[in-house]
C-alpha positions in Angstrom: -86.0 -22.8 23.4 -86.7 -19.1 24.1 -90.0 -18.1 25.4 -92.8 -18.4 28.2 -94.5 -21.3 29.8 -97.1 -21.9 32.7 -95.7 -24.0 35.5 -98.3 -25.7 37.9 -98.2 -27.4 40.9 -101.3 -29.7 41.8 -102.2 -31.0 45.4 -105.0 -33.1 45.3 -106.7 -34.4 49.1 -109.5 -36.5 48.8 -109.9 -36.2 45.2 -110.2 -32.4 46.0 -107.2 -30.6 44.1 -105.6 -27.1 44.4 -103.2 -25.7 41.6 -100.6 -23.3 41.9 -99.2 -21.8 38.7 -95.9 -19.8 37.7 -95.2 -18.5 34.3 -91.2 -19.2 33.4 -89.0 -17.2 31.1 -86.4 -19.2 29.0 -83.7 -17.1 27.8 -81.8 -17.8 24.6 -78.0 -18.5 24.8 -75.8 -16.0 23.5 -74.3 -16.9 20.4 -70.5 -16.7 19.9 -68.5 -16.5 17.2 -64.9 -18.9 16.5 -61.7 -17.7 18.0 -58.9 -16.5 15.3 -55.5 -15.8 14.9 -52.3 -17.9 15.1 -53.0 -20.9 17.5 -49.1 -21.4 18.0 -46.9 -19.3 19.8 -43.0 -19.7 21.3 -42.3 -19.9 24.6 -41.4 -16.3 25.9 -43.5 -14.5 22.9 -46.7 -13.6 22.2 -49.7 -13.8 20.0 -53.1 -12.1 19.6 -56.3 -14.3 19.4 -59.7 -12.3 18.7 -63.3 -13.0 18.4 -66.0 -11.0 16.8 -68.6 -11.4 19.8 -68.2 -8.3 21.6 -68.0 -8.2 25.5 -66.5 -11.9 26.1 -64.2 -12.6 28.9 -60.8 -14.6 27.8 -58.9 -17.3 29.9 -56.4 -20.1 29.5 -57.1 -23.8 31.0 -53.4 -24.1 31.7 -51.6 -20.9 33.1 -48.6 -22.9 33.3 -48.4 -23.1 29.5 -49.9 -20.1 28.6 -51.8 -17.0 29.9 -54.0 -14.7 28.1 -54.9 -10.7 29.0 -58.4 -8.9 29.0 -57.0 -8.0 24.8 -56.6 -11.7 23.8 -52.9 -11.3 23.9 -51.5 -14.8 24.6 -47.8 -15.4 26.3 -46.3 -18.5 25.9 -45.1 -19.7 29.3 -43.7 -23.5 28.6 -44.2 -26.0 26.0 -47.1 -27.5 25.6 -50.8 -26.9 25.3 -53.7 -25.1 27.1 -57.4 -24.4 26.2 -58.2 -20.7 25.3 -61.9 -19.9 26.2 -64.0 -16.9 25.3 -67.2 -16.8 27.1 -69.9 -14.2 26.4 -72.7 -13.8 29.5 -76.5 -12.2 28.3 -79.2 -12.5 30.7 -77.2 -14.5 33.0 -76.6 -17.3 30.1 -73.3 -17.8 28.8 -72.0 -19.4 25.9 -68.1 -20.2 25.7 -65.8 -20.4 22.5 -62.4 -22.7 22.7 -59.7 -22.7 21.0 -56.5 -25.1 21.9 -53.1 -23.2 21.6 -49.8 -25.2 21.2 -46.7 -23.2 22.9 -43.4 -24.3 21.1 -40.3 -24.7 22.8 -37.3 -22.0 21.7 -34.5 -24.3 20.6 -31.4 -24.7 22.8 -28.2 -23.3 20.9 -24.9 -23.8 22.0 -22.5 -21.4 22.9 -20.1 -20.1 19.9 -16.3 -21.4 19.8 -13.1 -20.7 18.1 -11.0 -17.7 18.2 -12.7 -14.2 18.9 -9.6 -12.1 17.5 -8.4 -12.0 14.1 -6.2 -9.5 11.8 -7.5 -7.6 9.4 -7.4 -8.8 6.3 -7.2 -12.3 7.4 -9.7 -15.4 8.6 -11.0 -17.3 11.3 -13.7 -19.9 11.7 -16.5 -19.9 14.4 -18.2 -23.0 15.6 -21.4 -24.2 17.0 -22.4 -27.5 17.9 -26.1 -26.9 17.3 -26.8 -27.9 13.6 -29.0 -25.8 11.2 -28.3 -22.4 12.2 -27.8 -19.1 10.2 -24.4 -16.9 10.8 -24.8 -13.4 10.7 -22.2 -9.8 11.6 -24.0 -6.9 13.1 -21.3 -4.7 11.8 -20.4 -5.9 8.1 -18.2 -2.8 7.7 -15.7 -4.4 10.3 -16.1 -8.5 9.7 -18.1 -10.3 7.8 -19.1 -14.0 8.3 -20.1 -16.8 5.5 -22.6 -19.7 5.7 -19.7 -21.8 6.9 -18.9 -19.5 9.9 -15.7 -18.3 8.6 -15.0 -14.6 9.5 -13.4 -12.1 7.6 -11.6 -9.1 9.3 -12.1 -6.1 7.2 -11.0 -3.0 9.4 -10.0 -2.5 13.5 -13.0 -2.6 15.3 -15.6 -5.3 16.9 -18.3 -6.9 15.9 -21.4 -9.0 17.3 -21.6 -12.3 15.4 -24.7 -14.4 16.0 -25.5 -17.8 15.5 -29.5 -18.5 15.2 -31.0 -21.4 15.1 -35.2 -21.8 14.3 -37.4 -24.8 15.1 -40.8 -25.2 14.7 -41.3 -21.1 13.9 -39.0 -20.2 17.2 -35.6 -18.9 17.1 -32.6 -18.8 19.8 -29.5 -16.9 19.2 -26.3 -17.3 20.7 -24.0 -14.4 20.4 -20.2 -13.6 20.3 -18.3 -10.5 20.3 -15.2 -10.7 17.8 -12.2 -8.4 18.0 -10.6 -7.0 14.4 -6.9 -6.1 15.2 -5.0 -3.5 13.1 -3.5 -5.1 10.1 0.4 -4.0 9.7 1.8 -2.0 7.0 3.9 -4.3 4.4 8.2 -3.5 5.2 10.0 -1.1 3.6 12.1 -2.6 0.9 14.4 -1.3 -1.7 15.3 -3.1 -5.0 18.7 -4.2 -5.6 21.0 -4.5 -8.6 24.1 -6.7 -8.7 26.7 -7.8 -11.1 27.0 -11.0 -12.7 29.1 -13.3 -10.4 29.0 -10.8 -7.4 28.9 -11.7 -3.8 25.5 -10.4 -2.4 24.9 -11.0 1.2 21.4 -11.3 2.8 18.5 -9.1 1.5 17.3 -6.5 3.8 13.7 -5.1 4.8 12.9 -2.7 7.4 10.5 -3.4 9.7 8.1 -1.3 12.3 9.6 -1.0 16.1 9.8 -4.5 17.3 7.8 -6.1 14.4 9.5 -9.4 13.0 10.3 -9.6 9.6 9.2 -12.7 7.4 10.7 -14.2 4.4 8.9 -15.9 1.6 11.5 -16.6 -1.0 9.9 -15.8 -4.5 6.3 -16.9 -3.6 4.0 -13.9 -3.8 1.3 -16.2 -2.2 1.7 -19.7 0.2 5.1 -21.0 0.4 7.5 -21.2 3.4 7.9 -18.5 5.8 11.3 -17.9 7.2 12.9 -15.3 9.6 16.3 -15.6 7.5 16.6 -13.4 4.5 17.5 -15.2 1.5 21.0 -14.2 -0.4 20.4 -13.7 -4.1 22.3 -16.1 -6.4 24.1 -14.0 -9.3 25.6 -16.6 -11.7 22.3 -15.5 -14.0 21.4 -12.6 -15.8 18.1 -11.7 -15.3 15.7 -10.3 -12.5 14.0 -12.2 -9.4 11.2 -11.0 -7.5 11.3 -12.0 -3.5 8.4 -11.1 -1.0 8.9 -10.0 2.5 6.1 -9.2 5.4 6.0 -8.1 8.4 4.3 -9.5 11.8 3.5 -7.7 15.1 4.7 -9.2 18.1 2.1 -8.5 20.5 -0.8 -9.0 18.0 0.6 -11.5 15.9 -0.9 -9.4 12.8 1.1 -10.3 9.6 1.1 -7.7 6.9 0.8 -8.1 3.1 3.9 -9.0 1.2 6.1 -6.5 -0.1 8.0 -7.4 -3.2 11.9 -6.6 -3.9 13.2 -7.2 -7.1 16.5 -8.1 -7.7 18.5 -7.4 -10.8 21.5 -9.2 -12.0 23.1 -7.2 -14.8 25.7 -8.7 -17.5 29.5 -7.7 -17.1 30.3 -5.2 -20.3 32.3 -7.0 -23.0 35.7 -5.5 -23.4 35.8 -2.7 -25.8 37.9 -2.2 -29.1 39.4 1.2 -29.7 39.9 2.3 -33.3 40.8 6.0 -34.6 38.7 7.7 -36.8 39.8 9.9 -39.6 39.9 13.0 -37.9 42.5 11.4 -35.4 40.1 11.1 -32.5 40.0 7.5 -30.7 36.6 5.7 -30.5 35.4 3.0 -28.1 33.1 0.1 -29.9 30.5 1.0 -27.0 28.2 4.0 -27.4 27.7 4.1 -23.7 29.5 3.4 -20.7 32.8 4.3 -21.3 35.6 5.5 -19.1 38.7 6.6 -20.4 42.6 5.8 -19.1 45.8 7.1 -20.2 49.1 5.1 -19.4 46.5 3.4 -16.8 45.5 6.6 -15.1 41.9 7.6 -15.0 41.1 10.7 -17.3 38.3 12.3 -15.4 35.3 13.7 -16.9 36.1 11.5 -20.3 33.4 9.0 -20.6 32.3 9.3 -23.9 32.4 6.8 -27.0 35.0 9.5 -28.6 37.9 10.9 -27.3 40.5 13.5 -28.4 43.9 12.3 -27.9 46.9 14.7 -27.0 49.4 12.9 -25.6 52.1 10.4 -27.1 50.7 7.5 -24.5 48.8 4.5 -24.4 44.9 5.1 -24.2 42.3 2.8 -23.1 39.1 2.4 -21.8 36.6 -0.1 -19.8 33.1 0.1 -19.5 31.3 0.9 -16.9 26.9 -0.2 -17.4 24.1 -0.3 -14.6 27.2 -0.3 -12.0 28.8 -3.2 -13.2 32.7 -2.9 -14.9 33.9 -4.9 -17.9 37.4 -5.5 -19.0 40.1 -3.0 -19.4 40.2 -2.9 -23.5 43.7 -3.6 -25.4 45.9 -0.5 -25.0 46.1 2.1 -27.9 49.0 4.1 -28.2 48.6 7.6 -29.6 50.9 9.0 -32.2 49.2 11.2 -34.2 48.8 14.1 -31.4 48.2 17.7 -31.5 50.0 20.8 -30.3 48.2 21.9 -26.7 47.9 25.4 -25.4 50.3 27.1 -28.0 49.3 30.7 -29.0 50.4 33.0 -32.1 53.5 34.0 -29.9 54.6 30.6 -29.0 56.5 28.0 -31.1 58.5 24.9 -30.7 60.9 23.3 -33.3 63.1 20.0 -32.9 65.6 19.1 -35.8 67.2 18.0 -37.7 64.1 15.0 -38.3 65.6 12.4 -39.4 68.4 12.4 -36.5 71.2 10.3 -36.4 73.1 11.7 -33.0 72.1 14.9 -31.6 68.4 16.7 -31.8 68.1 20.0 -31.3 65.2 22.0 -29.6 64.1 25.4 -30.2 60.9 26.8 -28.2 59.6 30.1 -27.4 56.6 29.6 -24.2 55.1 32.2 -22.5 56.2 31.6 -18.5 58.3 28.6 -19.6 61.7 29.9 -19.7 62.7 26.3 -19.0 61.1 22.8 -19.9 61.1 18.8 -19.3 61.4 16.8 -23.1 60.3 13.6 -22.6 61.1 11.1 -25.6 58.9 7.9 -25.7 58.9 4.9 -28.1 55.7 3.2 -29.9 54.8 1.3 -26.7 54.3 4.6 -24.7 57.4 3.9 -22.7 59.8 6.9 -22.0 63.2 6.2 -23.3 65.0 9.7 -22.7 63.7 12.3 -20.3 65.7 15.8 -19.7 64.8 18.1 -17.4 64.9 22.1 -17.2 66.8 22.5 -20.7 66.3 26.2 -22.1 66.1 26.8 -26.1 69.0 25.5 -28.1 69.5 22.7 -26.1 70.9 19.3 -27.5 70.0 16.1 -26.8 72.0 13.0 -27.5 70.0 10.3 -29.2 72.5 8.2 -30.4 71.8 5.3 -28.4 68.3 4.8 -29.5 67.3 2.3 -32.0 66.7 3.2 -35.4 62.7 3.7 -35.8 59.9 6.2 -35.1 59.9 8.1 -31.6 57.6 10.6 -30.1 58.5 13.5 -27.8 56.8 15.8 -25.4 57.8 19.3 -24.3 56.5 19.7 -20.8 56.0 23.2 -18.9 55.3 24.1 -15.5 53.0 22.0 -13.3 53.6 19.2 -16.0 51.6 20.8 -18.8 52.5 19.4 -22.0 53.2 22.3 -24.3 54.0 20.4 -27.8 54.2 17.2 -29.0 55.3 15.3 -32.2 57.3 12.6 -33.5 60.6 12.2 -35.4 62.3 9.6 -37.1 65.4 8.2 -35.6 68.3 6.9 -38.3 
């Protein structure tokens, strides 16, 4: 115990003794607190130990396992254990506090494997043979990765993908840079319309540069790809959507699919011509009409109603959505109005009814001579006389009994007058 004691040394000779004495001081051992801190550290990492007793010195029994500096910072060198000591010396008396430190080995993580280029909008799955790790992406705006290692490309660029494995509180990470390639734009397509029964040929889509165009039939997703464009079938009225993408010939990146709609329109029905009380011809269809006279198109006459002005066969056929229907049955027009006459012009054909000769009197501006056409009820010209002057006679004795129309034709084929007469 701490204190002093007199130490004696006695020598005796012939029963005579001599004593030498010395006072000895016993110093107390310093009291050292317990070491505190984290007693597990990973190889290559640090942890700091503490002791509330000041003035001590730190040391490691196995410096090949762990070292410790004057501040108490332990550095893990290799897996194993080492006794860490904290020694306090006072009046040449020392007390040591010890603590065993365990250095845990870093887990060994295999290299990341898989495809390291992926197109924006597409996926690729990475792998690692070391189990129990966690995947992460450094740039989640460029690429994301899920727990299974599936990388999704979001936009062109690069991102560092990490696979982190933790064992006994120690982590190791394998990394791999993944490149996200630009996504292609969908090809340019134009919707198409056909008529029922049309021949179609293959559809077309415009790719960029040397990109390959890929068709998927009517599959918006999935389906079997083909480099050959489909040819629509037009045996049924309706619409069909076809899907097509384009693929970059260098990167292999494929665009989203564009939708091309094909419409199959019906063939219009055969129209029916009737006459209203005003004498105008009417088609049974409100829209899509194209009128004809004696088989010749009347340019611009496309309404449902037509004011007929010739002794002739009128017909119409329908054009609806670019599809032409059959021609109507002809309608022969008898009730014809006089065209292009004014107060100073007249025409008279007599007698009416007539048996043999018919006389024509007329006055038309700029028309000293006219042509005369006589037509039967089918619109066929049965008699035609040219360059007649007023007062001319025409022999109709050879005509069969019945109703006939006539037209007085002036310069440039302009019909000046038209009416009907009866042949007895």
